[in-house]
C-alpha positions in Angstrom: -0.4 -28.4 25.8 -1.6 -26.0 23.0 -0.8 -22.1 22.3 -4.0 -19.7 22.0 -3.1 -17.5 18.6 -5.9 -14.5 18.6 -5.7 -12.8 15.5 -4.0 -16.0 13.8 -5.5 -16.0 10.3 -4.0 -12.2 10.0 -0.8 -11.3 8.5 1.7 -11.3 11.4 -0.5 -13.9 13.2 -0.4 -16.9 10.3 3.4 -16.7 9.3 4.0 -17.4 13.3 1.0 -20.1 13.3 3.1 -21.6 10.7 6.5 -20.9 12.6 5.2 -22.5 15.6 3.4 -25.5 13.5 6.9 -26.4 12.2 8.4 -26.7 15.6 5.6 -29.2 16.6 3.5 -27.0 18.6 -0.4 -27.4 19.1 -1.9 -24.2 17.8 -5.6 -22.4 18.4 -6.4 -19.9 16.7 -9.0 -17.2 17.3 -10.0 -14.9 14.8 -12.6 -12.6 13.6 -11.9 -12.3 9.8 -12.5 -8.9 10.0 -9.3 -8.4 7.9 -8.1 -11.7 7.2 -9.2 -14.8 5.6 -9.3 -18.7 6.6 -7.6 -19.5 3.4 -4.5 -18.3 5.4 -5.0 -21.3 7.8 -5.6 -23.5 5.0 -2.3 -22.7 3.2 -0.5 -22.9 6.2 -1.8 -26.5 6.6 -0.5 -27.0 3.3 3.0 -26.0 4.0 3.2 -27.6 7.1 1.2 -30.5 7.2 -0.4 -30.1 10.0 -3.7 -28.0 11.0 -4.4 -25.4 13.7 -7.8 -26.0 15.6 -9.6 -22.5 14.2 -12.5 -20.6 15.9 -14.0 -17.7 14.2 -15.2 -15.5 17.0 -14.0 -12.0 18.7 -11.6 -11.3 21.6 -14.3 -9.3 22.8 -16.6 -11.9 23.4 -15.9 -13.8 26.8 -18.4 -16.9 26.4 -16.4 -17.7 22.7 -12.9 -17.7 24.9 -14.6 -19.6 27.3 -15.3 -22.0 25.3 -11.7 -22.1 24.1 -9.8 -22.3 27.3 -12.6 -25.0 28.6 -11.9 -27.2 25.8 -8.1 -27.1 25.1 -5.1 -27.2 27.7 -3.7 -23.7 26.6 -0.2 -22.8 28.1 0.2 -19.6 26.6 -1.2 -16.9 24.3 -0.2 -14.7 21.4 -2.5 -11.8 21.3 -2.0 -10.6 17.8 -5.9 -9.7 17.5 -6.7 -6.0 16.8 -7.3 -2.9 14.5 -3.9 -1.7 13.0 -3.7 1.4 10.8 -2.5 4.4 12.1 -4.5 6.9 9.2 -7.7 4.8 10.0 -7.4 5.5 13.4 -7.5 9.1 13.7 -10.8 8.4 11.7 -12.2 5.6 14.0 -10.4 6.1 17.6 -13.6 4.8 19.2 -13.3 1.3 17.4 -9.5 1.4 18.0 -10.1 1.8 21.7 -13.0 -0.9 21.8 -11.2 -3.4 20.0 -7.7 -3.0 21.1 -8.0 -1.8 24.9 -11.1 -3.4 25.8 -10.8 -6.5 23.7 -7.5 -7.4 25.6 -9.0 -6.7 28.9 -11.6 -9.3 28.2 -9.0 -11.9 27.2 -6.9 -11.3 30.1 -9.9 -11.8 32.5 -10.6 -14.9 30.9 -6.9 -16.0 31.2 -7.0 -15.6 34.6 -10.3 -17.4 35.1 -8.8 -20.3 33.4 -5.8 -20.2 35.0 -3.2 -19.4 31.9 -0.2 -17.2 33.1 2.0 -16.8 30.2 1.2 -13.6 27.5 2.7 -12.3 24.6 1.5 -8.8 23.5 1.8 -7.5 19.9 2.7 -3.7 20.6 4.4 -1.4 18.2 6.9 1.2 18.4 4.2 3.9 17.6 4.2 3.4 21.7 7.4 6.0 22.0 5.8 8.9 21.0 6.4 12.0 18.6 9.5 13.4 21.1 11.7 10.1 21.4 15.2 10.5 20.3 15.8 7.9 17.6 17.0 4.7 17.7 14.5 4.0 19.9 15.6 1.9 22.8 13.2 0.2 25.5 14.7 2.4 28.3 12.6 5.3 26.5 10.0 6.6 28.2 6.8 5.5 26.4 4.0 8.0 25.8 3.1 11.1 23.4 1.9 8.7 21.0 0.2 10.6 18.0 -2.4 8.7 16.8 -5.2 6.3 18.7 -3.9 3.4 17.2 -0.3 4.0 19.2 -2.4 5.2 22.0 -4.6 2.3 22.2 -1.2 -0.1 22.3 0.0 2.4 25.2 -2.9 1.8 27.2 -2.5 -1.9 27.0 1.0 -2.1 27.8 -0.1 0.5 31.1 -2.4 -2.0 31.5 -0.1 -5.2 31.4 2.4 -3.2 33.8 -0.2 -2.9 36.3 -1.9 -6.2 35.9 1.6 -7.7 36.0 2.3 -6.1 39.4 -1.1 -7.0 40.9 -1.1 -10.9 39.6 2.9 -12.1 39.9 1.8 -15.3 38.7 1.9 -14.1 35.1 4.7 -13.7 32.7 3.9 -11.1 30.1 6.1 -10.2 27.2 5.2 -7.2 25.0 7.1 -7.0 21.7 7.4 -3.8 19.9 7.0 -4.1 16.0 8.3 -1.8 13.6 7.5 -2.1 10.0 6.9 -5.8 9.1 7.2 -6.7 5.3 7.7 -9.8 3.3 6.0 -12.7 3.1 6.8 -16.8 3.3 9.2 -17.7 0.5 7.0 -20.2 -0.8 4.9 -17.4 -2.0 1.7 -19.2 -0.3 1.1 -16.7 2.2 1.6 -13.0 2.7 -0.5 -10.1 3.5 -3.6 -9.4 2.0 -5.6 -6.5 3.4 -9.3 -6.3 2.7 -10.0 -2.8 0.4 -7.3 -0.6 -0.4 -4.0 -1.4 1.9 -3.0 1.1 4.7 0.7 -0.1 4.6 3.5 0.6 2.1 4.5 -2.7 0.6 1.2 -4.1 0.1 0.2 -1.1 -1.7 3.3 -0.8 -4.1 3.1 -4.6 -4.8 -0.5 -4.0 -5.9 0.3 -0.9 -8.0 2.9 -3.3 -9.5 0.3 -6.4 -10.9 -1.8 -3.3 -12.0 -4.6 -3.5 -8.8 -4.1 0.4 -8.4 -3.1 2.8 -10.6 -0.1 4.6 -8.5 1.2 4.9 -5.1 0.3 8.1 -3.2 3.4 9.0 -1.1 2.2 10.8 2.1 4.6 13.3 2.7 7.5 14.6 0.6 8.6 17.3 2.6 10.2 15.5 5.8 13.6 16.1 7.0 14.9 13.4 5.8 17.5 12.7 2.7 14.8 12.3 -0.2 11.9 14.4 2.0 9.8 11.0 2.6 9.4 9.2 5.9 11.9 6.7 7.2 10.9 3.2 8.7 12.6 0.4 10.1 11.0 -2.4 8.1 11.7 -6.1 9.1 10.8 -9.4 7.1 7.7 -11.3 8.8 9.5 -14.5 9.2 11.8 -13.0 11.1 9.1 -11.5 13.4 7.4 -14.6 13.2 10.4 -16.3 14.9 11.2 -13.2 17.3 7.5 -14.3 18.7 8.6 -18.1 19.5 12.2 -17.1 21.0 10.0 -14.4 23.1 7.5 -17.7 24.4 10.5 -19.9 25.0 11.9 -17.1 27.1 8.4 -16.1 29.4 9.9 -18.5 31.9 12.6 -16.5 33.0 10.0 -13.3 33.1 8.8 -12.4 36.4 5.8 -9.6 35.7 5.9 -7.3 32.6 9.0 -7.2 30.2 9.3 -5.2 26.7 11.4 -5.7 23.7 12.0 -3.8 20.3 11.7 -6.2 17.4 13.2 -4.3 14.5 16.2 -4.4 12.1 17.8 -1.4 13.4 18.5 0.4 10.3 16.1 2.8 8.6 14.7 2.9 4.7 12.6 5.9 2.9 9.5 5.5 1.3 11.5 5.8 -2.4 14.2 3.7 -1.1 11.4 1.1 -0.4 10.0 2.0 -4.0 13.7 1.6 -5.7 14.0 -2.0 -4.0 10.6 -3.1 -5.3 11.2 -1.9 -9.2 14.9 -3.6 -8.7 13.3 -7.0 -7.2 10.4 -6.9 -9.8 11.8 -5.2 -13.0 8.1 -3.1 -13.1 8.1 0.3 -12.6 6.1 1.7 -9.8 4.3 5.3 -10.6 3.6 7.5 -7.4 2.8 11.0 -6.5 3.5 13.1 -3.4 0.4 13.5 -1.2 0.6 15.7 1.8 1.5 14.8 5.1 -0.6 11.9 6.8 -2.2 12.5 10.4 -0.3 10.7 13.3 2.7 10.1 11.0 6.3 10.6 11.9 9.5 11.5 9.6 11.4 8.6 10.7 12.4 6.0 13.1 14.3 2.9 13.7 14.7 0.6 16.5 17.5 -0.6 18.6 17.1 -4.4 19.0 20.5 -5.2 21.0 18.2 -6.0 23.9 16.1 -8.6 22.1 19.5 -10.0 20.8 21.4 -10.3 24.1 18.3 -11.7 26.2 16.3 -13.5 23.4 18.8 -14.3 21.1 17.0 -12.7 18.3 18.0 -10.6 15.5 16.9 -10.5 11.9 18.5 -12.6 9.0 16.6 -11.6 6.0 17.2 -8.1 4.4 15.2 -5.5 1.7 16.1 -7.8 -1.2 14.6 -10.7 0.2 11.9 -8.5 1.5 11.1 -7.6 -1.8 11.6 -10.7 -3.2 9.0 -12.4 -1.1 6.9 -9.5 -1.3 6.6 -9.7 -5.0 6.5 -13.7 -5.2 3.5 -13.3 -3.0 1.9 -10.8 -5.1 2.2 -12.4 -8.3 1.3 -15.6 -7.2 -1.6 -14.2 -5.8 -3.1 -11.1 -7.4 -6.4 -11.2 -5.7 -5.0 -12.3 -2.4 -6.4 -15.2 -0.9 -9.4 -15.1 -3.3 -6.7 -16.4 -6.1 -6.4 -20.0 -6.5 -3.6 -21.5 -5.3 
């Protein structure tokens, strides 16, 4: 039996594919390469000595999904494929709803047709919305989202809850990520966004190698210790391991269940900048800019439920996050276009 990983050539996807292959799973990857590179999968093969089967295609294409489900014995689907930038989503709401919501509907429909009933959804802490008390806990009502990105994840979670009630043979877990950062310790795979990065750490690391001039910090007047936004950052390898533990737990899940995957501690933008400077020995010039639409001042996770039920908790801290990010970036200044 094989695991289908949608968006498996992307940042979190490729690190999860690596973790799956390392423990002997067969993996099929579907990715449209809109914000990823097939090179990530070649690097994963280099690291594991095993190859995932790769299909270039889109989750919105039922014929492509049909071919995959007919051609392979798929036991579970881990669904990463989607657009993922809060700021961009406020400018391109239609594309976000089309990809993230409609795409998931097509995928679920094809899974049902193929008799594949185990599903892990890549959700987000943004589903908790602007007025949720911090730290976010799974019993907090979701909603009140502040961007089309967050709303698209919220809509899919609602759909999954309704779908799981109507289709009792399905076991579905939504993993609400906080802020994934870092890279595999080998430095062979990491985060390689197309164009100017939307996420903080790739932006910092591209400033460090001289690819970008300086970091723009959105908002210096938040009610936080240094005025910059506070987030819960989680090492991408901890996150990848969380997916394996969630997959192992699916057989105990009837219907739909959501888990937070976070470290349970918040760091400000400037704390992240200083930690990166310490790890890399490079000074990062930055400029405070106006706040960005859809951003919240501060949030972090309560990750106790994942610890109790999945047996998962983070094992890598801020120093490892920075070390591994810098190792990836300095060895791959052009991302996957660099020679390995």
